[in-house]
N, C-alpha and C positions, 0 to 999 in steps of 0.2 A: 491455526497459520500465521503467525506474527513473526516479525523480524524485527527483534529489540535490539534498540542502537545506543547504550548507554553516551551521553554526550561530553563526557569528559573525556578525553581525548581525539572525540571526532573533531577532522580540521579541515578546513578547505583547500583545494587546490587553489592552481593560480587563474582558473575561471571562476570559482566560488563554490563548485560543487564537490560534495559532500561521497565518501564510499561508505554505501549504507548493506546493513543487510536487510532485504524487502523481505524474505518468505524464509520457513524451513520445512519443505512438506515431506509430509513422513509422518510430524510430529500434530496429536490433535489439535486443533484450533481453540481457540476460548469456549466456539461451541461445542468442542469435542467431534467436528468433522475430522477424518482422515483423508487427505491427498495423494496421490499415487504422484511419488516424487519424476518419474519418466515422464508421466503425462502433461504434469506441471510446467515442467523442465522445455516441452517442445511446443508447450501455448504461448508461454513466455519469449522462447525467440521468435515464434510468428508473429507476436504483438507488437515486438519490438522494431522488426523489419517495418511494420507501418510508421516506423517515427515514434517522436518522442510520448511518454507517455506525461499525463498529467496528473498530479494526485491533487484529492482534495482532502481538507480540514473538518476530520469525522466522517461517521460511515450516513453512508443515503438514510434518510429517513423514510422508511418505508410505512411505518405503522398504521394500519387503520385503512388501506388504500386496495383498491380493487387489481385484480392481478395483472390489467394493460397499465395502471400507474405503476405498479412497482419495477415492471420488465421497463418502462420507458425509465425510471428513473436509476435503476439500476445500469441501465448502460450507456448512459447521461450523466457527463462532467459536467456539474453548474461551474460554469463560471464564472459567479461572484464566492466561489468558496473554493478556491483554486491557490493553493498554499506552495508548491513548488513545482518539478519536473522531474522526471527519471531521464537522463539522455540510456547513454552505452550502460552497456550490463554484461554479466555473464554467470554462470552457472557453477559449480561445483559440484561435487558427488554428495552435496546434501543441500547446499544454502544458494537461494538466489540473491544473485549482490549486484547493484545498480549504482548509479552518481547519480543522487539526490539534489537541486541547485533549491532553495528557498526563493520563491517568485510568484505574483500574482497578490490579488488581495486580501489573503488570509499569509501571507507574507512574514507581517510581523509576529504572528501567532509562535509560528516558525524561528525566528530572531532569539523572541524571548526565552522558548524552548530550552534554545542555543545556546543561551545566557547562563542558563542555571545548571550549572555542574553537577549537580545530583539529581537534572532530568534524565529521561530517554526518550528517543524516537520511535513510537511503535508504528509499524505499516499492516495493513491486513490486506489481503488482496481482496480483491471485487472482482467476484468471476459470475458466470451463470454456470450452473452445476445439476446433475442428474443423482437425486437420492437412492441409488441406485440401491444399496446394503450397508441402509448408516451403521456403524458412523462412518463406511469409509464413501466416498464420494467421487464421481466423474467431473474434470471440467471438461464443461462444452464449450465455454468461449472466455476468456481473462479478457477482464477489461481496464484496470488500470489497478495502482496500489490506493489505500488510503492512507495517511495520515492519523492513527488512531489514538494519538496520547493525550490524556489529559492538559489541556493549558496547565499553566500554575494559576495559582488560585488568584496575583496580582491582576492577571492577564483578563480581558470580558470574554 
């Protein structure tokens, strides 16, 4: 369940926020999971009520770690990987939309993407889920959204 946003046509508001699609629940994710839109929307609204969501650049690396380490890494946003913040947002009948502002140690990577009219910003939802009836999963806790777009080749 990825929110795809072609850079061409994205313009910031007066405060530097871009209105972006964060997710489209009900559509299979890259891993083949299908999230219930109503449930995801409820978790998103609850998470938004707690304050801004900090966005990490890339997915958390949990390969080869223990269950405890995977849980900790999944539920923790690493400050040195922050590339932006999501402030207010809303849901439509099919999408989660938010206001995203590049900020933090990895903001330069976002600015590089934004300067490339052929690039896209791809957001992936980070959450704790139950795989009770794969491919259908139940969200237990929405943590944040990660910017999972590959960086342009000229950006390290």
